C-alpha positions, 0 to 999 in steps of 0.5 A: 937427615932428620927431615928424612927421618934418618939418624946419624952414626958418627965419630962422637966429637962435638967439634968440626963439621960433624959436630955441627951435623950432629947438633942439627940432627939432634935439633931435628928430633932424630937420634945421634949415636957416637963412638969416640976413642978414649984418647979423644974423649980425654981431650974433651972433644966428646959430644956429651949431648948425644942420644948414645955416646960410646967411649972405645979403646981405639980408632979400629974399634970405633970404625968397626962399631960405626960400620956395624950400626950404620945402614949407609955411609955418607962422606962429607968433605974432610981431611985424613980421618975422613979419607981413612974411613972412606977408603976403609969402608970402600975396601970392605965393600970390595971384599964383600964385607958389606953391601951398604951404599957409599956416597961422597958429598961432592959439594963444589967438586971437593971429591973430583980429584979422588973420583978422577983417581978412582977412574984412573985406577979402573983404566989402569987395571987396579980397580974393577969397574963394579968396585968403582961404582961403589963410590957414588958422588952427589953434589947436594945433600938432597941428591946424596940422600936420594942415592942412598934411598935408591940403593936401599930400594934396589937392595930390598928388591934383591931380597 
């Protein structure tokens, strides 16, 4: 991300995969903005070396603030929190609350079951094809960044 001149907006923790990503982006010279709920900050998981760290009152406040500051969404492999944030941001796109790119880093097929489920939702009439297209998949970080840049270029062409 730093090599591409991109900064990071994320949940503000120093632990886990995103803590590693935040450190790498900082080491590459880009900015990293984090939002963490007070409860998690008290458990000493807040990353205090960020460009900006915002301690907020709730997970809802955190997600809203991150979504407002982000220009795109890249979902790395993760657990419940990642799936929660991914589904919420896809739902917001479906409702027209944003038109930002959403890319799933599908390294080693991690998101294949979810993508299959989304395809089934289309086939069974629960999801419109244009909303399914919102969730793009990429096998590598490079491909993910390219998909984001392509989406930005397409959006710029519409304005």
